[in-house]
C-alpha atoms as an extended CHARMM CRD file, in Angstrom:
* protein
*
       208  EXT
         1         1  MET       CA           -152.3270000000       39.7420000000      -24.5810000000  PROA      1               0.0000000000
         2         2  ALA       CA           -153.2540000000       37.0460000000      -27.1010000000  PROA      2               0.0000000000
         3         3  THR       CA           -154.3470000000       33.6260000000      -25.9080000000  PROA      3               0.0000000000
         4         4  TYR       CA           -151.3440000000       31.3890000000      -25.2500000000  PROA      4               0.0000000000
         5         5  ARG       CA           -151.5290000000       28.2840000000      -27.4430000000  PROA      5               0.0000000000
         6         6  GLU       CA           -148.1140000000       26.7000000000      -26.9390000000  PROA      6               0.0000000000
         7         7  ALA       CA           -147.1560000000       23.9560000000      -24.4620000000  PROA      7               0.0000000000
         8         8  LYS       CA           -148.3770000000       25.0640000000      -21.0300000000  PROA      8               0.0000000000
         9         9  CYS       CA           -145.5230000000       23.3480000000      -19.2380000000  PROA      9               0.0000000000
        10        10  ARG       CA           -143.1590000000       25.8910000000      -20.8000000000  PROA      10              0.0000000000
        11        11  LEU       CA           -144.9290000000       28.5620000000      -18.7490000000  PROA      11              0.0000000000
        12        12  CYS       CA           -143.9900000000       26.7980000000      -15.5010000000  PROA      12              0.0000000000
        13        13  ARG       CA           -140.3710000000       26.6200000000      -16.6340000000  PROA      13              0.0000000000
        14        14  ARG       CA           -140.4230000000       30.2810000000      -17.6250000000  PROA      14              0.0000000000
        15        15  GLU       CA           -141.7380000000       31.3500000000      -14.2150000000  PROA      15              0.0000000000
        16        16  GLY       CA           -139.3890000000       29.0730000000      -12.3020000000  PROA      16              0.0000000000
        17        17  GLY       CA           -142.0450000000       27.1040000000      -10.4500000000  PROA      17              0.0000000000
        18        18  LYS       CA           -145.0620000000       24.8670000000      -10.8820000000  PROA      18              0.0000000000
        19        19  LEU       CA           -148.2250000000       26.7170000000      -11.8380000000  PROA      19              0.0000000000
        20        20  PHE       CA           -150.3210000000       23.5080000000      -11.8290000000  PROA      20              0.0000000000
        21        21  LEU       CA           -151.7890000000       24.1340000000      -15.2730000000  PROA      21              0.0000000000
        22        22  LYS       CA           -152.0400000000       20.4750000000      -16.3180000000  PROA      22              0.0000000000
        23        23  GLY       CA           -153.9860000000       18.9130000000      -13.4610000000  PROA      23              0.0000000000
        24        24  ASP       CA           -152.8180000000       15.5220000000      -12.2060000000  PROA      24              0.0000000000
        25        25  LYS       CA           -149.7600000000       15.4930000000      -14.4780000000  PROA      25              0.0000000000
        26        26  CYS       CA           -148.2270000000       18.2550000000      -12.3500000000  PROA      26              0.0000000000
        27        27  TYR       CA           -148.0780000000       15.9010000000       -9.3690000000  PROA      27              0.0000000000
        28        28  THR       CA           -146.2350000000       13.1000000000      -11.1600000000  PROA      28              0.0000000000
        29        29  GLY       CA           -142.7120000000       12.4530000000      -12.3370000000  PROA      29              0.0000000000
        30        30  LYS       CA           -143.9080000000       13.1050000000      -15.8970000000  PROA      30              0.0000000000
        31        31  CYS       CA           -144.0880000000       16.8220000000      -15.1730000000  PROA      31              0.0000000000
        32        32  PRO       CA           -141.5890000000       18.5280000000      -17.5510000000  PROA      32              0.0000000000
        33        33  PHE       CA           -140.6450000000       20.9980000000      -14.8220000000  PROA      33              0.0000000000
        34        34  GLU       CA           -139.2790000000       18.1210000000      -12.7470000000  PROA      34              0.0000000000
        35        35  LYS       CA           -136.9900000000       17.1170000000      -15.6090000000  PROA      35              0.0000000000
        36        36  ARG       CA           -136.0010000000       20.5870000000      -16.8380000000  PROA      36              0.0000000000
        37        37  PRO       CA           -136.5730000000       23.2530000000      -14.1500000000  PROA      37              0.0000000000
        38        38  MET       CA           -134.6910000000       25.9240000000      -16.0900000000  PROA      38              0.0000000000
        39        39  ALA       CA           -136.2780000000       28.5530000000      -18.3260000000  PROA      39              0.0000000000
        40        40  PRO       CA           -137.0450000000       27.4080000000      -21.8960000000  PROA      40              0.0000000000
        41        41  GLY       CA           -134.8680000000       28.4360000000      -24.7910000000  PROA      41              0.0000000000
        42        42  GLN       CA           -131.2550000000       28.0660000000      -25.8140000000  PROA      42              0.0000000000
        43        43  HSD       CA           -129.9720000000       30.2860000000      -23.0000000000  PROA      43              0.0000000000
        44        44  GLY       CA           -132.4980000000       29.3040000000      -20.3520000000  PROA      44              0.0000000000
        45        45  ALA       CA           -129.9590000000       27.7310000000      -18.0200000000  PROA      45              0.0000000000
        46        46  GLY       CA           -127.6450000000       30.7400000000      -18.0610000000  PROA      46              0.0000000000
        47        47  ARG       CA           -129.8840000000       33.7450000000      -17.5950000000  PROA      47              0.0000000000
        48        48  LYS       CA           -128.3930000000       36.7720000000      -15.8770000000  PROA      48              0.0000000000
        49        49  LYS       CA           -129.5490000000       38.3010000000      -12.6210000000  PROA      49              0.0000000000
        50        50  VAL       CA           -133.0150000000       39.7990000000      -12.9720000000  PROA      50              0.0000000000
        51        51  SER       CA           -133.6080000000       43.4580000000      -12.1060000000  PROA      51              0.0000000000
        52        52  GLU       CA           -136.1990000000       44.5720000000       -9.5460000000  PROA      52              0.0000000000
        53        53  TYR       CA           -138.5460000000       45.5490000000      -12.3610000000  PROA      53              0.0000000000
        54        54  GLY       CA           -137.9640000000       42.1780000000      -14.0130000000  PROA      54              0.0000000000
        55        55  GLN       CA           -138.8530000000       40.3640000000      -10.7910000000  PROA      55              0.0000000000
        56        56  GLN       CA           -142.0510000000       42.3790000000      -10.4400000000  PROA      56              0.0000000000
        57        57  LEU       CA           -142.9900000000       41.6920000000      -14.0500000000  PROA      57              0.0000000000
        58        58  ARG       CA           -142.3540000000       37.9660000000      -13.6780000000  PROA      58              0.0000000000
        59        59  GLU       CA           -144.5120000000       37.8630000000      -10.5480000000  PROA      59              0.0000000000
        60        60  LYS       CA           -147.3620000000       39.5200000000      -12.4030000000  PROA      60              0.0000000000
        61        61  GLN       CA           -146.9950000000       37.1200000000      -15.3410000000  PROA      61              0.0000000000
        62        62  LYS       CA           -146.9560000000       34.1580000000      -12.9630000000  PROA      62              0.0000000000
        63        63  VAL       CA           -150.2310000000       35.1350000000      -11.2930000000  PROA      63              0.0000000000
        64        64  LYS       CA           -151.8960000000       35.8780000000      -14.6270000000  PROA      64              0.0000000000
        65        65  ARG       CA           -150.9400000000       32.4220000000      -15.8310000000  PROA      65              0.0000000000
        66        66  ILE       CA           -152.0260000000       30.6710000000      -12.6480000000  PROA      66              0.0000000000
        67        67  TYR       CA           -155.5370000000       32.1040000000      -12.9250000000  PROA      67              0.0000000000
        68        68  GLY       CA           -155.6700000000       32.1780000000      -16.7250000000  PROA      68              0.0000000000
        69        69  VAL       CA           -156.4990000000       35.8650000000      -17.1490000000  PROA      69              0.0000000000
        70        70  GLN       CA           -155.2880000000       38.3200000000      -19.7540000000  PROA      70              0.0000000000
        71        71  GLU       CA           -153.5760000000       41.6510000000      -19.1880000000  PROA      71              0.0000000000
        72        72  GLY       CA           -156.6680000000       43.8480000000      -19.4360000000  PROA      72              0.0000000000
        73        73  GLN       CA           -158.6180000000       41.6700000000      -17.0200000000  PROA      73              0.0000000000
        74        74  PHE       CA           -155.7360000000       41.5120000000      -14.5880000000  PROA      74              0.0000000000
        75        75  ARG       CA           -155.3470000000       45.2850000000      -14.5900000000  PROA      75              0.0000000000
        76        76  GLU       CA           -159.0620000000       45.6240000000      -13.7950000000  PROA      76              0.0000000000
        77        77  TYR       CA           -158.6980000000       43.2870000000      -10.8200000000  PROA      77              0.0000000000
        78        78  TYR       CA           -155.8460000000       45.4230000000       -9.5130000000  PROA      78              0.0000000000
        79        79  GLU       CA           -157.7710000000       48.6830000000       -9.9600000000  PROA      79              0.0000000000
        80        80  THR       CA           -160.8740000000       47.2300000000       -8.2990000000  PROA      80              0.0000000000
        81        81  ALA       CA           -158.7630000000       45.9290000000       -5.4050000000  PROA      81              0.0000000000
        82        82  ASP       CA           -157.0900000000       49.3280000000       -5.0440000000  PROA      82              0.0000000000
        83        83  ARG       CA           -160.4980000000       50.9750000000       -4.5270000000  PROA      83              0.0000000000
        84        84  MET       CA           -161.5220000000       48.4570000000       -1.8660000000  PROA      84              0.0000000000
        85        85  LYS       CA           -160.8260000000       48.7930000000        1.8480000000  PROA      85              0.0000000000
        86        86  GLY       CA           -157.8670000000       46.8110000000        3.1180000000  PROA      86              0.0000000000
        87        87  ILE       CA           -154.5920000000       45.7170000000        1.5640000000  PROA      87              0.0000000000
        88        88  THR       CA           -154.6290000000       46.0430000000       -2.2280000000  PROA      88              0.0000000000
        89        89  GLY       CA           -152.5760000000       42.9240000000       -2.9860000000  PROA      89              0.0000000000
        90        90  GLU       CA           -154.6710000000       40.7120000000       -0.7310000000  PROA      90              0.0000000000
        91        91  ASN       CA           -157.8940000000       42.1580000000       -2.1390000000  PROA      91              0.0000000000
        92        92  MET       CA           -156.6740000000       41.3740000000       -5.6480000000  PROA      92              0.0000000000
        93        93  LEU       CA           -155.9190000000       37.7480000000       -4.8060000000  PROA      93              0.0000000000
        94        94  SER       CA           -159.2940000000       37.4020000000       -3.0940000000  PROA      94              0.0000000000
        95        95  LEU       CA           -161.0540000000       38.6160000000       -6.2540000000  PROA      95              0.0000000000
        96        96  LEU       CA           -159.0950000000       36.1530000000       -8.3910000000  PROA      96              0.0000000000
        97        97  GLU       CA           -159.9530000000       33.2990000000       -6.0220000000  PROA      97              0.0000000000
        98        98  ARG       CA           -163.6300000000       34.2080000000       -6.2260000000  PROA      98              0.0000000000
        99        99  ARG       CA           -163.7890000000       33.7960000000       -9.9990000000  PROA      99              0.0000000000
       100       100  LEU       CA           -166.3460000000       31.1070000000      -10.7930000000  PROA      100             0.0000000000
       101       101  ASP       CA           -163.8890000000       29.0250000000      -12.8070000000  PROA      101             0.0000000000
       102       102  ASN       CA           -161.4440000000       29.0410000000       -9.8960000000  PROA      102             0.0000000000
       103       103  VAL       CA           -164.2070000000       28.1090000000       -7.4300000000  PROA      103             0.0000000000
       104       104  VAL       CA           -165.2050000000       25.1300000000       -9.5870000000  PROA      104             0.0000000000
       105       105  TYR       CA           -161.5350000000       24.0880000000       -9.6450000000  PROA      105             0.0000000000
       106       106  ARG       CA           -161.1770000000       24.5600000000       -5.8810000000  PROA      106             0.0000000000
       107       107  LEU       CA           -164.2810000000       22.4330000000       -5.3000000000  PROA      107             0.0000000000
       108       108  GLY       CA           -162.4570000000       19.5920000000       -7.0370000000  PROA      108             0.0000000000
       109       109  ILE       CA           -164.8180000000       19.4010000000      -10.0050000000  PROA      109             0.0000000000
       110       110  GLY       CA           -162.1820000000       20.4100000000      -12.5390000000  PROA      110             0.0000000000
       111       111  VAL       CA           -158.6850000000       18.9280000000      -12.4930000000  PROA      111             0.0000000000
       112       112  SER       CA           -157.2690000000       22.2680000000      -13.6430000000  PROA      112             0.0000000000
       113       113  ARG       CA           -158.4830000000       25.8440000000      -13.8940000000  PROA      113             0.0000000000
       114       114  ALA       CA           -158.4840000000       25.5280000000      -17.6810000000  PROA      114             0.0000000000
       115       115  GLN       CA           -160.8360000000       22.5620000000      -17.5270000000  PROA      115             0.0000000000
       116       116  ALA       CA           -163.0360000000       24.3250000000      -14.9640000000  PROA      116             0.0000000000
       117       117  ARG       CA           -163.1580000000       27.3970000000      -17.2320000000  PROA      117             0.0000000000
       118       118  GLN       CA           -164.3390000000       25.2290000000      -20.1130000000  PROA      118             0.0000000000
       119       119  LEU       CA           -167.0290000000       23.5770000000      -17.9830000000  PROA      119             0.0000000000
       120       120  VAL       CA           -168.3510000000       26.9530000000      -16.8510000000  PROA      120             0.0000000000
       121       121  GLY       CA           -168.2320000000       28.3580000000      -20.3790000000  PROA      121             0.0000000000
       122       122  HSD       CA           -170.3080000000       25.4340000000      -21.6360000000  PROA      122             0.0000000000
       123       123  GLY       CA           -173.0760000000       26.3270000000      -19.2020000000  PROA      123             0.0000000000
       124       124  HSD       CA           -172.8350000000       23.3700000000      -16.8310000000  PROA      124             0.0000000000
       125       125  PHE       CA           -173.2440000000       25.3880000000      -13.6260000000  PROA      125             0.0000000000
       126       126  THR       CA           -175.7490000000       27.5260000000      -11.7850000000  PROA      126             0.0000000000
       127       127  VAL       CA           -175.1870000000       30.1250000000       -9.0760000000  PROA      127             0.0000000000
       128       128  ASN       CA           -178.1150000000       30.4060000000       -6.6650000000  PROA      128             0.0000000000
       129       129  GLY       CA           -180.2440000000       28.4930000000       -9.1490000000  PROA      129             0.0000000000
       130       130  LYS       CA           -179.4710000000       30.6840000000      -12.1540000000  PROA      130             0.0000000000
       131       131  LYS       CA           -177.3460000000       29.5290000000      -15.0740000000  PROA      131             0.0000000000
       132       132  VAL       CA           -173.9780000000       31.3080000000      -15.2390000000  PROA      132             0.0000000000
       133       133  ASN       CA           -171.5890000000       30.6500000000      -18.1240000000  PROA      133             0.0000000000
       134       134  ILE       CA           -169.1350000000       33.4600000000      -17.4290000000  PROA      134             0.0000000000
       135       135  PRO       CA           -165.8540000000       32.1080000000      -15.9690000000  PROA      135             0.0000000000
       136       136  SER       CA           -164.9290000000       35.5240000000      -14.5470000000  PROA      136             0.0000000000
       137       137  TYR       CA           -168.1760000000       35.7980000000      -12.5470000000  PROA      137             0.0000000000
       138       138  ILE       CA           -167.2690000000       36.8230000000       -8.9790000000  PROA      138             0.0000000000
       139       139  VAL       CA           -169.0230000000       34.7970000000       -6.2970000000  PROA      139             0.0000000000
       140       140  LYS       CA           -170.1170000000       36.2460000000       -2.9600000000  PROA      140             0.0000000000
       141       141  LYS       CA           -170.4730000000       34.8760000000        0.5440000000  PROA      141             0.0000000000
       142       142  GLY       CA           -173.4940000000       32.5880000000        0.7110000000  PROA      142             0.0000000000
       143       143  ASP       CA           -173.5720000000       31.8060000000       -3.0190000000  PROA      143             0.0000000000
       144       144  VAL       CA           -174.4360000000       28.2180000000       -3.9400000000  PROA      144             0.0000000000
       145       145  ILE       CA           -172.6800000000       26.7910000000       -6.9840000000  PROA      145             0.0000000000
       146       146  ALA       CA           -174.2270000000       23.6370000000       -8.4240000000  PROA      146             0.0000000000
       147       147  VAL       CA           -174.0800000000       21.4570000000      -11.5010000000  PROA      147             0.0000000000
       148       148  LYS       CA           -177.0230000000       22.4380000000      -13.6920000000  PROA      148             0.0000000000
       149       149  GLU       CA           -180.0740000000       20.1920000000      -13.4510000000  PROA      149             0.0000000000
       150       150  GLY       CA           -179.9780000000       17.7150000000      -16.2750000000  PROA      150             0.0000000000
       151       151  LYS       CA           -176.1840000000       17.7760000000      -16.4910000000  PROA      151             0.0000000000
       152       152  ALA       CA           -175.5390000000       15.6350000000      -13.4090000000  PROA      152             0.0000000000
       153       153  GLY       CA           -175.9920000000       12.4880000000      -15.5030000000  PROA      153             0.0000000000
       154       154  ASN       CA           -173.0870000000       13.5260000000      -17.6970000000  PROA      154             0.0000000000
       155       155  LYS       CA           -170.2930000000       10.9210000000      -17.4670000000  PROA      155             0.0000000000
       156       156  PHE       CA           -167.8140000000       13.5070000000      -16.2190000000  PROA      156             0.0000000000
       157       157  PHE       CA           -170.0080000000       14.6180000000      -13.3120000000  PROA      157             0.0000000000
       158       158  ALA       CA           -171.1110000000       11.0500000000      -12.5640000000  PROA      158             0.0000000000
       159       159  GLU       CA           -167.4770000000       10.2570000000      -11.7380000000  PROA      159             0.0000000000
       160       160  VAL       CA           -167.3250000000       13.2100000000       -9.3420000000  PROA      160             0.0000000000
       161       161  LYS       CA           -170.5950000000       12.4060000000       -7.5800000000  PROA      161             0.0000000000
       162       162  GLY       CA           -170.1820000000       10.7480000000       -4.2010000000  PROA      162             0.0000000000
       163       163  THR       CA           -166.4110000000       11.2080000000       -4.0420000000  PROA      163             0.0000000000
       164       164  LYS       CA           -164.6840000000       12.4940000000       -0.9340000000  PROA      164             0.0000000000
       165       165  PRO       CA           -163.9690000000       16.2300000000       -0.8320000000  PROA      165             0.0000000000
       166       166  ALA       CA           -160.4850000000       17.1310000000       -1.9930000000  PROA      166             0.0000000000
       167       167  ALA       CA           -157.8690000000       17.0980000000        0.7530000000  PROA      167             0.0000000000
       168       168  ASN       CA           -156.8110000000       20.6230000000       -0.1970000000  PROA      168             0.0000000000
       169       169  MET       CA           -160.3520000000       22.0260000000       -0.1760000000  PROA      169             0.0000000000
       170       170  PRO       CA           -160.0810000000       25.6200000000        1.1050000000  PROA      170             0.0000000000
       171       171  LYS       CA           -161.9630000000       26.3370000000        4.3220000000  PROA      171             0.0000000000
       172       172  TRP       CA           -163.9760000000       29.1250000000        2.7130000000  PROA      172             0.0000000000
       173       173  LEU       CA           -165.7930000000       26.5640000000        0.5540000000  PROA      173             0.0000000000
       174       174  GLU       CA           -168.0390000000       23.5990000000        1.2670000000  PROA      174             0.0000000000
       175       175  PHE       CA           -168.8850000000       20.8370000000       -1.2100000000  PROA      175             0.0000000000
       176       176  ASP       CA           -171.6070000000       18.1880000000       -1.1600000000  PROA      176             0.0000000000
       177       177  SER       CA           -170.4890000000       15.6380000000       -3.7440000000  PROA      177             0.0000000000
       178       178  GLU       CA           -173.8100000000       13.7930000000       -3.5950000000  PROA      178             0.0000000000
       179       179  LYS       CA           -175.7040000000       16.9020000000       -4.6320000000  PROA      179             0.0000000000
       180       180  LEU       CA           -172.7990000000       18.1860000000       -6.7630000000  PROA      180             0.0000000000
       181       181  GLU       CA           -173.2480000000       21.4610000000       -4.9340000000  PROA      181             0.0000000000
       182       182  GLY       CA           -170.7930000000       23.8430000000       -3.3360000000  PROA      182             0.0000000000
       183       183  LYS       CA           -171.2370000000       26.8740000000       -1.1270000000  PROA      183             0.0000000000
       184       184  VAL       CA           -169.1440000000       29.9500000000       -0.3900000000  PROA      184             0.0000000000
       185       185  VAL       CA           -169.2050000000       29.9960000000        3.4120000000  PROA      185             0.0000000000
       186       186  GLU       CA           -166.7020000000       32.8460000000        3.7790000000  PROA      186             0.0000000000
       187       187  LEU       CA           -164.7340000000       35.1640000000        1.5380000000  PROA      187             0.0000000000
       188       188  PRO       CA           -161.1400000000       33.9870000000        1.0150000000  PROA      188             0.0000000000
       189       189  VAL       CA           -158.3860000000       35.7310000000        2.9400000000  PROA      189             0.0000000000
       190       190  ARG       CA           -154.6490000000       35.6920000000        2.2660000000  PROA      190             0.0000000000
       191       191  SER       CA           -153.9680000000       32.7000000000        4.5250000000  PROA      191             0.0000000000
       192       192  ASP       CA           -156.4310000000       30.6200000000        2.4670000000  PROA      192             0.0000000000
       193       193  ILE       CA           -154.4190000000       31.0400000000       -0.7320000000  PROA      193             0.0000000000
       194       194  ASP       CA           -151.6390000000       28.4510000000       -0.8450000000  PROA      194             0.0000000000
       195       195  SER       CA           -149.9380000000       29.6360000000       -4.0410000000  PROA      195             0.0000000000
       196       196  GLN       CA           -146.4250000000       31.0400000000       -3.5910000000  PROA      196             0.0000000000
       197       197  ILE       CA           -147.2330000000       34.5980000000       -4.6490000000  PROA      197             0.0000000000
       198       198  SER       CA           -145.5440000000       37.8680000000       -3.6890000000  PROA      198             0.0000000000
       199       199  GLU       CA           -148.5070000000       40.1190000000       -4.3680000000  PROA      199             0.0000000000
       200       200  HSD       CA           -146.7440000000       43.2230000000       -3.0070000000  PROA      200             0.0000000000
       201       201  MET       CA           -144.4040000000       43.0770000000       -6.0010000000  PROA      201             0.0000000000
       202       202  ILE       CA           -147.3630000000       43.3250000000       -8.3740000000  PROA      202             0.0000000000
       203       203  VAL       CA           -148.7600000000       46.2860000000       -6.4600000000  PROA      203             0.0000000000
       204       204  GLU       CA           -145.3440000000       47.9950000000       -6.6560000000  PROA      204             0.0000000000
       205       205  LEU       CA           -145.2470000000       47.3630000000      -10.4170000000  PROA      205             0.0000000000
       206       206  TYR       CA           -148.6450000000       48.8940000000      -11.0610000000  PROA      206             0.0000000000
       207       207  SER       CA           -148.0290000000       51.7680000000       -8.6380000000  PROA      207             0.0000000000
       208       208  LYS       CA           -145.1220000000       53.1370000000      -10.6700000000  PROA      208             0.0000000000
């Protein structure tokens, strides 16, 4: 799948719900989904009933867009989750949540996953003291994610320093805003993931 370069708010309309791709804008009345909650296009408001396969496909597309991954990557997450012990769908979501770009977003350092991905890609973070610039890096329990030494004086990080932890900070993460340092205290489980996702539909799609 090629990188999507059109208006991101169209993706929310296409999937029929907010994917929170634009940071703070998604929480205001300026959000295009609030004004036009129907699918984009000339016939968006009059689409016919979607088949079971169509529903499964849309669910997969929604999750891919939430986490910003492409088809090949997403398929790998599913296959890895399928080989793990436990419930495949929940394992898959746990892996997606443990991506470094998502962790940076969850810590409240990035206002969106896209911004967090850019920050990681530019080499602003370390994991256990080692520089990591791979957004798809999977963190483990006990890992410490910190702003790279020498980058803390950056204007962006200076505004984050000393702020209160985000109200929606997941319980599997801890964040010290003074040190600009977060820690993975537990691995995320299904109840920690607040997105409205029907992961069983994705598993059914890939199992065919």
